N, C-alpha and C positions, 0 to 999 in steps of 0.2 A: 195326590198332588199332580197337577198337569205337567206333562213332560215339556221341558224347555225346547222350543224350536231352534233350528240351526240355519245358518246362512247357506245358500247354495250359489251365491255370487261372491267370488273372492274380493272383488273391488268394494262391495258393500261391507264385508267383514273388515277389510283394511280401513275403510272410512270410520267405522264404529270404533276401531282400536285407537285411531288417531284422535278422535273426538272425546275419548274417555277422560282426557286430562283437562278438559275445559271446566268452567265454573258451573254451578248449579243453574244459574240464570241462563247461561248459554245452552245448557242441555235442554231446558224447558223450551227455549225458542226453537232449537233444532228439532225437538220432538213435534211441536205444533206444525213447523214447516213440513216435516215428513208426512204428517197426517193430511195436510192440505194437498200435497203432491199426490198422495195415495188416492184421494177422492177424485182426482182429475185423470188418472191413468186409464188408458184403453188397452184391453188385454192383447189385441193383435198388433198394436203399434210398437215401434221401437224407439228407444230414448238414448241419446248419447250419455255416457257416464259423466262427462263434464257438466252437462245440463243438470243431472241429478244432484251432483255435488254442489253446484251453484244454488239450486233451489233450497237445499237443506242448510247450507252454511252462509250463503250470501257472498261467497268468495269464488274467484276463478281458480281451478285446480292447477297446481304446479306439477302434478304427477304426470308421468309419461303414459297417459292413458290411450294415446293414439286415437283411432276411430272406433273404439269399443262401443257397440250398441247393445242395449239391454231390452229384451222383449218385455212388454208391459205386464204380461201374466206372471213371469218369473220375478220381475222387479217388485210387483205388489206383494208377493210372498216374503221377499227379503225386507221390504219396508215394514211389514208387520213385526218381523223379528227385531228390526232396528228400533221401532217405537217402543216395543215391550222392554228392550234392553235399556233404553234411555230412561224409561219411567222408574227404573230402580234407583236412578241417580238423582231424582228430584223428589220433592216433598208433595205427593199427591194425596188428597183426602177426599172422602165421598162428596163433600160440599165444594170441591174445587171447581166443579162444572155444574151448570143448571140441570136439575133433575136428579142429582145424586148419582150413586153407583151401586152395583150389585156384586156380591160375591159370586163365584162360579156355581155354588149350590143354590143360591137364591135365584140366579139367572135361569138355571134348569127348571126350577119350580115355576118361575114367572112364565116361561115359554111352554111349560108342560112337556118337556122332553128330557132325555137322559143326559148324564154327564158325557157320555160318548158322543152324543149329538153336538153338544157344546164344543167338544174337541174338534169335531169335523167342521163346525161353523168357523172356528178360528182359522182353519186352513183355507176356508172359502172367502175370508176377508173381514171377519169380525175383529175389530180393533180392541185389544185388551191391554190393561196397564197394571203395574204393581201399585196398589193403593193402601194407605194406612187406615184400615178399618179399626173399630174400637177394640177388637180382640187381636190386633196385630196386622202387620203388612202381609198381604197376599194378593194373588192375581184376581182382578175384578174387571168389570165392564161399566163404563159410564152410560147413563141413560141416553145421552145424545149419540154415542157411538152405536148403541143398540138400534136407535131410530134410523140412523143412516144405513145400517145393515139391513133392517127390515124393509126399507123402501126398495132395495135392489133384489131382495130375496123373499118377497111376500109369499109367493107360491110355495117355496120350500118350507117356510115356517108354518104355513097353514096345513100343509100335508103332514108335517111331523107332529103337530099338536093334535091332529085328528086321532092319533093312536092314544088310547086311554091307558093309564098306568094301573097296575094291579093293586087295589086297595087292601087294607088289612082284613076286612071282612071276606073278600074274595079269596085271599090267601088261606084263611082258616077253612073255607069250604073246600078248597083244593086239597089241603092236607087231610081233612076228614074223609074226603072221597078216596084219596089214595089209601088210607088206612082200612077202608071197607072193601078194597079190591080182593077178589079171591086169588090164592096162590101168589101172594105179594112177593115172597122171598124167591119164588121161581122166576117170575117175569123180570124182577130187578127194577132199578130206578128208570132205566130207559124204557122198558115195556110199560111201566106205569105212566110215564110221561106221554108216550104215544097214545095210550088209552084215554088219558084225561084231556089231551090237547083238543080233540074234536068235541068233547063234552063241554068244555069251557071256552072254546073258540080262542085259544091262545096257542102260541108256538110251542113246539116240543121243548125247545131250549129254555123258554120262560118257565114252563112247568118244572123242568128238571132243576133249574136254579132255586125255585121256591122250595122244592123237596130237599135239596141239599142243604140250604140254609137252616131249614127246620131240623134236620138230623144233626147238624153241627151244634145246635143250641139246646136240643131237647135231651132230657134225661133218658128217655126211652126212644131211640131212633126207630124210624119205620123200616129201614133197610139195614142188613148186617154190614159191619165195617168191611170195606174192600179197598183195594189199591186204585182209587179213582181220583185222588188228588192230582191236580194238573202238573205240579212240579215233579211229583214222583212218577206220574205217567210219562212225562217228558224224558226223565232220566232213563226209564225203562225202554222207551222208544229208541233213544240213542244207543243203548246197549244192544237191543235187538237188531238195529241197523248194522252195527259193527259185526255181529255174528250171523248176519244174513237170515233173519227171521221175517216171514211174511207179515204184512200189516194186519190181515184179517185174523191171523192166529194171535197176535198181540191184543187185538180187540176182544177176542173171545176170552182171553185170560183176564183182561181188565174189566170185562162186563160193559164195555163202551162200544158204540157203533163206530165204524171206520171213519165217517165224516167228522166225528168229534175228534178222533185222533189226528186226522189231517189238520184240523184247526189248531190243535195243541202244537203240532209240528210247525205250523205257520207262525204262531206267536214266538216260538223259540228261534226260528229263522229270522224273523223281523228284529228280534233283540240282537242277534249277531250282526245283521246288516247295519243297524244303527251305530254300531261301534266302529265301523269302517270310516276312515277319513280319506276322501277322494280328492285328487287334485287334477285340474285341467286348465288349459288355456282357452279363453273365450274370444276367438277372433271374430271380426265383423261378419264373415260369411255365415256363421251359425245363426245370425239374426235375420238373414234375408228370407224372403218368401220362398216356401218350398225347399229350403236348404236341406232339411232333414232327408226328404225323399231323394233329392239329387245326390247328396253325399253318400248315403247308404246304398244307392244303386250303382255307384262307381264299380267297375269290374274288379279292381283289386281288393275291395272291401268285402264283397260277398264270397261265393264259392269260387275257388281258384285252384290252379295246380299247386301241388305241394313240392317244396324243394326236397330233393332226394338226399338230404344230409343225414344219413343214419348208418353208422359203422362202428364196430368195436376196435378198429385199427385207427389210432390217432394220426399217424403219419399219412395214411390213405385219405383221411378227411382233409388234412392240411393240403395235400396235393390237389384234391378236388376243388377246394376253395380257391387255390392259386390259379388253377387251370381255367376254371369257369369265370372267376372274378365277377364283376358286375354284369357281364354279358349273360350270366346264368339266371339273373333275376327275371321273372316273368315280366313282359313288357307292360302289362296292365297294372303292375305294382307301382303306381305313381305315388311318390312319397308325400306330396302335398295332399292328395286325396286320403292317403292312409292316416296322416296326422289329423286332418279334419274329422275323419271318421272316428278315430280314437277319442278326440276331445268331445265330440258330440255324444258318443255312447257313455262316456264318463259323466258328462253333465246330466244327461237324461236319467241315468241311474241315480245320481246324487239327489236330483230334484224329486224323483219318485220315492226315495228312501225318506226324505224329509216330510212327505205327506202320508206315510204309512200310519194307519191306526195301530197304536201299540197293543190294544186289547183284542182287536178283531181284524187283523190285516187280511186283505184280499189275497187268496191263493194265486189268482191269475196275475195280480200286480207283482207279487213276490217272484213268480216265475219269470216275468218280463225283466225285472231288475237283475236277477241272476243270469239270465240269458244275455243281457246287455253287457254285464261285467265279463262274462266268458268271451263275448265277441270282442270287447276291448282288449282282452289278453291276447287273443288270436292276432288282432291287428298289430299289436306291439311286437309280437314274435316276428311277424313279417317285416316290420321295420328293422328289427335287429338283424334278421337274416340278410336283408338288403345291404346293410352297412358293414357286416362282419368281414367280407373279403377285403375291402379297402382298408379297414382298420388293421388287419393282420399285415397287409403290405406296409403300412406306416410303421408298425412295430418292427418289422424286419429292417427298415431303414434306420431306426434308432438302434437296433441291435447290431447293425453293421454286418449283417449276413443272413443267410437263410435260417429259418427255424427248423428245417427238416432234420438237422443233425442232433437236435435235442432229444433226450430221453422222453418217453411217453408221459411220465408223471408231471414234470415241470411244464411240458407242452400243454397238457390239459389244464394246468393251473393258469397259464398265461391266457388261454382262450376264455376260461371262466372269468378272469378279471377283466378281460376286454369286453365280454358280454355285459358284465356289471356296469362298466363305464358307459357303454352304449345305452343301456337301459336307463341309467340316471340322466343321460343327455336327452333322450327322447322325452322323458317326463317333463323336463324343464324347458324344452325348445319352444321358442316363440319367434316366428319369422319376422314379426314387426320390429323386434329389438335387434336382431342380428342382420337384417337385410341390408342396412347401410354399410356394414363392415366388410361384406364380401361382394365382389363384382359379379354382376349377372352375365358378363361376357365370358365367363369361365367355360371350360369344356362341357359339352353336352352330356358327357358321361358322369358328371359330378353335379348333383343337385345342391341347393342351398343347405339342406340338412346335412348332406355328406361333407360339404366344405366346412361347415361349422363343427362337425364331429372331428374332422381332420385337425382343425385349429385347437379344439379342446384336448385332443390327445397330445399335441405338441406342447401345450401349456402344462399338462399333467406331468409329462416327462421332464420339462424344464424346471418345474417346482420340486420334483422329487426324482433326481437322476437314478436313485436306487430302486425305483418302483419296479422296473423290469428285472433287475438282479434279484429282488426279493421273490419275484415269481419264479425265477430259475431255481432258487434254493428251496422252493416249496415242493412238497410231494403229497400224493394221495395215499390213503392207507394201503398197507401192503396187501397185495392180492386183489385189489379193486380193479374194475374195468371201466373204461370210459366209453360212453355213447353220447351222441349229441343231445338226446333228450334230457340228460343230466344237466346240461347247460341251459337249454331253452325250456326246461320243465317248470321253473318257478321264476317268473319275471315280474310279478306284482305281489305286494305284501298281503293282498286279500285273496290270493289265488286258492289257498287251501279252504276258503269258506264257500267257494262256488264250484270247485272241481275236485274229483277224487284224486288221491295221490298219484304222482307220475308212474311209479311201478305198477299201480293198479290199472291205469289206463293202457299200459303197455301189453296187458293181457286181452285187450279187446279183439285182436286178430285171432285169438284162440277160441273165441266163442262161436256158436252156431250163427249162420249167416244173417238171420233176421234180427237177432239180438245185437250182433256186431254193427250192422247198418244203422239200427236205431240209435245206438250209443254214439256212433260217429256223428250222426246228424244232431244229436242232443248236445254234445260237448264240443263240436267243431273240430273233428279229427279228420285227417286225410284230405285237407284242403277245403272242407266244407265249413260254412259259417254255423255257429250254434243256433239251434231252433228251440222255441218254447214248446211246451207240451201242447198248447193250442195249435201251433203251426203243424206239429207232427200229426195231430189228430185230423187236421184238414187234408194234409198230404196223403194220409192213409185212409181217408174217408171213414174215420172212426169217431165215436163219441169221446169227449174229454175224459170222463171217468174210466172208460175202457183203455184209453191210451195211458193214463196214469198207472193203471194196474199193470199194463204191459211193460212200462218203463221200470216199475218196481221189480218185476221178474227179471228184466235184463240186468238191473243193478245187482240183484242177488246172485245171478249167474256170474257176473264180473267179479264180485268179492270172493265167491267160492273158488273161482279159477285162480285168483291171486293168492288165496290162502293155500290152495293145493300146490301151486308153483313154489311158494315160499317154503312149505313143509318139505317138498321133495328135494329142494336145493340144500 
């Protein structure tokens, strides 16, 4: 069953939610209007959200949408989701439109391509609807929608249909040829696939799949049973990763080549990423020409100096924060640029996740998504660090005195809670909504984000006067120590999916210099922004597969170091 696509533009998702209560006739009109708008979009052009809402509903929006602009390419993908969602709410039948309709299986046969190709075509603009076929409602495509897609993608369809599918007769010849190979049990399914691929002019993966399907159905399999099932292999990969086993050794145990195991890892990583729900604010600046290049090249977004907040002495940290205050923040840490960078990275990652092929995701694309999410985490940490000194000063005003006299445990609890409040505020901050509330003639030492954070803290304490007192009464477990990485270690709900645990990362400095430098650049430690494996390969003048192997060695060294440190402690 095809995977349901997701919205990447919050305004479109909200519009669909509001329209879900309309009548069936209204849904049909809105769906047709959305299809008309989709046919007119230009990928590089921007469209005001008010215009989009008017085109679909016929009404002017009363929402506070401001000057939100939507890039045509991103809007098109969201309109495809919108149309498909509305089609579930109306009564569509194959004869509802001229030319009839095709099921997904029929469409694949009609075009002479695989179901995976149809999935990719949906991401490229093929309009699909939920249609009541004779055997039940399912996702399908009207002939007129197919014709419209064919006009714009003629070369793509011709190239895809040029690949011939493996017929039953050819499959039987492949299976017979595999059975006649000498030393079949010795070379295994991979060796047989390599041998037969050149003979039949088919890919190794195609031959392998044919042989696997045969062995699953045959009473006498060609190859002895082995742990090659992808789910089982994936679980074994996870286990070997946790105990620091090299991938080539896992490959030897499973009888699979390393590239196949990397693909299995990619499928599991894509499955994890699709479960992440990302939020971001989409200001007009993100839709301007070259906005991505300009924003991400801002000095505070990329490599920058790291704030020296690292101590096991809670009171020393507080003294440092109070002494340095906002003057300690690097001058290039412009909060407007940091916010724009955070939102851009979150949006870019979300859109890329929505386009992932669930069955064969690109390893490079996965790496870029994970790198963008790590980068977004780093930018958020910088925002929190820039706001933390002022927030603590505000808490001292509410407390009615210095926090220096507090014991270490409640002091660390207060800072933890303050960081949590700042983190939530950064996630929901939208300068367009709060700009009118705060005067721009305020002190140069206080940005719009800082002023709104100050206001939010005041409101929090006004609503709950016991908030600070509950922090004073809290305590950390007996014998535990505080370091700032405990607070800034986990600032996003998806962090554990793209970064090793904080205690593990703290062992980076104990590694040999080449491994330590590689992991710092990989994960964005020590003030550096995160790098993809492709970027690291270019920086070190290495091939990508060589860099992936070196990263694997560095990860194994890191986990072993953490394991040894934990054991000795």
